[in-house]
N, C-alpha and C positions, 0 to 999 in steps of 0.2 A: 504494500500500500504506500503510494508516494504522496501522502498528504502531510504538508508541513504543520507542525504544532502551532497552537495559537500564539505562543510567546515569540515566534519568529516574525510575526506580522509587525511591520513598522508603523503603518498608518500614515496620515498626512495631517498637517495643521489646518485649522479653520474648517470651512464647510458648514452645512446645515443638516437638519434631520426632519425633512417633511414627512408627513404621514404617507405610507406607501400605497394603500388602497389596492394592493396586488391580490388580495384574497378573492376579488371578483372573478379573476380568470386564471390564477396560478395553478389550479387543479383541473382545468378544463383541457382535455386532449385537443390537439390541433385538428381542425376539419379542413377539407379541401373544398373551396368554393366552386360552384358550377360555372361554366363558361357563359358569357353574356353576348349580346349582339354586336357590341362596338368596343374597340380599344383605341387609346390614344397614347402614342409614344413620343414624348417631347425629346428633341434632339439634344437638349442641354440639361438633362436630368442628372448629370454628374458634374463635379467641379472641373474646371478647365474649359477647353475649347469644345463647342458643340460638335456632335457627330455629323457626318456628311451622308445624305441618303444614297443608297445603292439601288433603290427601286423607284418605279414611276407610278403615277396614278393609273388605276385600272389593272395593275399587275397582280397576278395571283401569287400568294406567298404561303409557305409551309410553316408550321409551328417549329420554332427553333432556328429558322433560316435567318442569316445575317441580313439585316435590312438597312444598316448604316455603319460606316466605317469611321475610325477615329479621325477627328479633324486636325489633330496635332499629337505630339507625344503625350502631353497631359490631356488626354481624351480617351474615349473607349468606344467599343462597338455596341450596337443595339441589335437585338434579335426579336423576331416576331413571336409574341406570346400565344399565337393562335394561327390555325390554318384559315385563310380567308382571302379577301381582296382589298388592295389599297384603294381607298375611296378619296383620299385627299392628302396632300403634303402642304400644309398651310398653318397659319397661326391658330392655336387653340388655347383654352384657359389653362393657366398654370397656378399652383398654390401661391397665395400671396396677392392675388388680384391682377397679375400681369398676364400677357399673352406670350406664347413661345411657339416657334416653328416646330411642327409635330407631324408624325406619320400616323394617319388615321386608318384603321383596318376594320373592315366589316367581316364578321365571322361567317364561315361557310357552315350553314346549319346541318349539312349532310356529311361533313367530314368527321372522321373518328377522333381527331385531335391527338392521335398517337404520334410520338416523336419518332423520326427516322432513326434506326439504329446506327450508332457510330462506334468505331473501335476505340478502345481506351488509348490514351496518350502514354507513350513510353517515357514517363517522367524521370526515370532513373538515369537515362542516357542523354538528357537535354543539356545543352550549354546554358550558361546564365542568360545569354541573349535570347535563346530559344524559350526558356521558361518565362521571361518577361513578355515575349511576343504572344505566347499561348494565353497568358492571363489577360492581356489586352484584347486579344481576339475573342475571348469568352465573355467580355463585357463586365468583368467582376470589379466591384467597387466596395468601399467601406460600407458595411451594412448597418452600422450603428446609428446612422443618420447623416453623417457628413458627405457620403457618396464620393469620396476621393478615389480616383482610379487606383486600384491596388497594385498594378504593375509598376507604378512609379516608385512605390515603397521598396519594391524588389530590385530596382535598378540602382545598385550600390556604386557610388563613385570610386574611382581608382584610389587606392590607399586606405580605404575603409573596409571593415568587415563586420558582419553581424554575428555575435556570439549567442544572443538570447532572443528567443521568440516569446513574446508576451501575448497571451490570448485573453481577450477581454470578455469575461462572462459576468461582470459586475451587475449590469443592467440596473443602475441606481435610480433612474427616472421613475417617479410614481406611476402607478397603473400598468405600465408595460410589463408583459410576461412572455413575449415572443422568444427572446433568447433563453429564458428559463425553460420553456417547453422544448426548444431545440436541443438543449443539453440533456433533458430527460428522455426525449424520444429518439434522438440520433447521436448518442455518444460515440458509437463506432465510427460514424462518418467524420465527426469532429477530430477524433484521434488519427484517422487516416489522413485527413487534410493537414494536420500538424506534421505528420511524418513526411508528406510531400514537400511542405515548405521548408522544414529543417534540412532535408536533403539538398534542395536546390539553392538555399541560402548558405549552406555550409555552417549552419549554427550548431552550437554544442548541445543546447538544451532548450526546453520549452516550459513555460509556466502558465497554468490556467488560473486566473483570479476569479473567484466566485464569492459573492456576498453570502453571509451566514443565514440569510433568510431564504436560501434555496438548498436546504439539506438534501432533498431528493435528487437534485442535479449533481451534487457532490457524490452521493451514493451511486448514481448511475455511471458517472465517469470512473469512479473507483472500480466498479465491477468489470469495466472493459479494459482497464489499464494493466498492461503486462509489466512485471518487475524489470524487464530488460529495457523498457522504453525510457529515454531520458526526459521524462515529462513529470512535472510536479503539479499538484493541485493545492492552491493556497486559499484557505477560507479568509474572508475579509470582513472587517467591521461594516455594518450597515450605515452608510453615511453618503451624503451627496456633496460634490460630484465624484464619487469613487471611480466612475467609469471614464472620466477624462484621462487621456493617456498619460499626461504628466503626473497626475495624482496617483494613477495606478503604478507608475514606475517608482514614485516615492514610497508608496505603501508596501511594495513587494521587494524592491532592491535597495531602498533607502538612498536613492540617488536623485538629484535634482537636474532637470534639463534646463540649462541656462537660457535666458531670454535671447531670442534670435537663432537658437540652435534647434536641432531635431533629435528625436530619440536615436536615430541611426548614428549620430555623433557620439553616443555613449555605447554603441554596439548593440542596440536593442531595436527590434522590429515589433510593432504592436498591431494586432489584428482583432477585429470583432469575431465572436464565435460564428456568426452567420457568414462572414467572409470566408472563414476557414472551411466550413461545410460546402460553400459554393466552389471552392478550389477542388475539394474531393469529388464533387459531382462532375465537374468538367473533365478532370484528368482520368477518372475511372469509368464514366458512362458517356462522356461527350455532351452532357446537357449544359448549355450556356445559362447565363442568368436571365431567365424569362419569368420567374415567379419568386415570391418571397413570403415568409411568415410575418404576419402583423397582428397586433392586438387591437380589438375593437372594444372600447370600454368607456367608463364614465357614467355619472348618474343620469345622463340624458339619453342613453341607448337602451332599447328594450331587452335585448339578449346579448350581453357581453360575450365575446368569443375570441379564440385564437384561430386564425385562418391562414391557409396557404392560398395566396391570391395571385393570379397572373398580373404581371406588370401592365400598366395601361388601363386597368379596370376603373371605370368611373366610381368615385366615392359614393355616389347615389346608389349604385348597385350593391356595393359592399354593405351599406347601411340597410338596404331593403332585405338583404339576406339575413341580417341580424335582427329582423323584426321591425326596423325603422326607428325613428326618433320619438321620444316622448313629447307630449304637447308642450311641456315646460322647457324643452331644450332651446337654448339661445345662442350657443357658440360651439363651433367645431374646431379642433386643433389637430394638425397632422404632426405626429411625433409625440413626445412627452409633454407634460404641462409646464416643465421648467424651460425647455429649449425649443419646443415645437413652434410651428407656424400656424396662425389662424387661417382657416380655409375660407376663401372668399366665395366659393360656389360649389355646389354639390356635383358639378360636372367636371371638376378637376380629376386627373387620373392618379392612381397609385404609382409611385415612383420607386426606383431602386433603393432609395434611402428612406422610404416610408416604413417606420417601425411601428406606428400605431395610428389609429383614428379615434379621437376622444371627443365625447359629447358632454357638454356641461350645461347646467340648468341655472335659472335665476334663484333657486332655493339654495342659499348658502354659497353661491358662486358669484354673485354680483360684486363688482369692484367697489369698495368703499371710497369715500371722498379722500382726495389727496390733501395732505397738510404740509406746511413748511418744514424743511429740514431742521431738526433740533440739535444737530451735531452730536448725536449720542454715540457714534462710532460703531454701531452694530454691523453696518455694511463692511467696515474694515475687518471686523472680527470674523465675518462670514466669508470674505473673499479668499479663496484658496491660492490665489496668485499674488497676494500681498499688495494689491493696488489700492487706490483711494477712490472708491466708487462715488462717494458723495461729491468730491471735488470734480470728478469727471462729469457727473450729472449737471452740476452748476455750469460748467464750461459749455456743455452741450446745449443747455437752455439758452445761454447767451450767444450761441453759435460761434464760439471761439474754437473752432475745430482744429486749427493748426496748433494752437496752444496745448490742446489735449495730447499731442504727440510728445510733449515734454513730460507727461505723466504716464507714458507707455500704454496709451489706449489700445494699441494694436496687439498687446499681450493679453487683452481681455478675450476670453473664449465665449463670452455671453452665456454663462451657465445659469444665470438668474439667481444665484445665492444672495446677492445684495438686495434685490427686489423682494425676495422672500423674507429677509431679515428686517427690512425697513419698517419701523412702527408708524411712520408717516405715510406709508403706502405710495411712496414716490416710484414711478416706473423707471427705475434707474437703468436697467439693462436695455429697455426700449430706447431710452435717450442715447445711450452709448452705441447701440446698434445703428441708429440713424446717423450719428456722427461718423462712425466708421464707413458707412456707405457713402457719405459726402466726401470723406477724405480719399476714398478709392477712385473717385471720378476725376477725370482730367480737368486741370484748371482750378483745383480746390484752393490752392494758395492765393490765386487771383481773387476768388470770391471772398 
């Protein structure tokens, strides 16, 4: 049994302890959602450059067929989630209220939707470049919500090496249990994915970090783990944002990633459990990233569920499958309540990074009135990155965006701990997010 004892957990400073609400779905087995009539695949559903379409309007596509190629190195492929016909390549609704160029596919109602069999990839004999190319071709991204193309993490600069693979099973966001169910239901696939990544990165060992509120996941992984495997399971304190990669590195290895550097500068690669399982699926069965597990929960949904959902499925269809929304539901969030994005329309699609769809009600969820900052310092005590959130919020309100750079605003990961801790109910993280968006636009200094 490769489980490290509790006294070896280092933890991290600051953070918050929001109520989990995971009991709504933690014990619900994952269901597979039926196919629907229409799917929308945005070309920019990953970080980096948008993908470039490989199909044309009117063309018939097969489930699993590549329909868009990477638009740059920091980009990835898209594959059809269904057998059907391309009905449009045009702007469609995207979470957050904007429109994005997308491939719209109408499902063939007479197709079996079976995937064409593909031979497994001989991952043991791949070069480093070949491994990176395979992961990019499979369309695999970070499944924890960021949707950063995974092959970029595996492209190690000359002079660096990866010694440790850190697998993120913390799932610290309230309500979400999709990673939890994946570890319980597919521990064998997770361990096979780790073996593939270890071999191709040349790493010495892997560590799976799992919060203590998932004892069945730890047990499931233990049962599949062979003594000869260089893999350890580390139980972690239940605290937010335990799943942030820098916090996870601090909690497990007691190392800090300096500002402006990446985990690979410390010889560490970090992957979400969903990403690792997607790696196993591609190399062993040839299945690209065309579906994912997500959690549908919150007080505003009739039947909370964990679902396997084809990418591109409209949120409306997912909610209908879960019994719809309750009459008192007033807000939908894609992702977790701390870092998720409000959903502007029920027509937006499920994306590669969609970990959950949460419905909230006006009963106990309405936002209280905002009060002036009382300089209590609770946001400083909550911030795991040791920033000064209250100062950043004041500068953002004054639109002194450039001055915010002097206080390391770009080191903020927008975890929301400051907003959660603020007794004055100031939307600190929203103010910081807006400021960062302004700073990233050309001509910010002139404005």
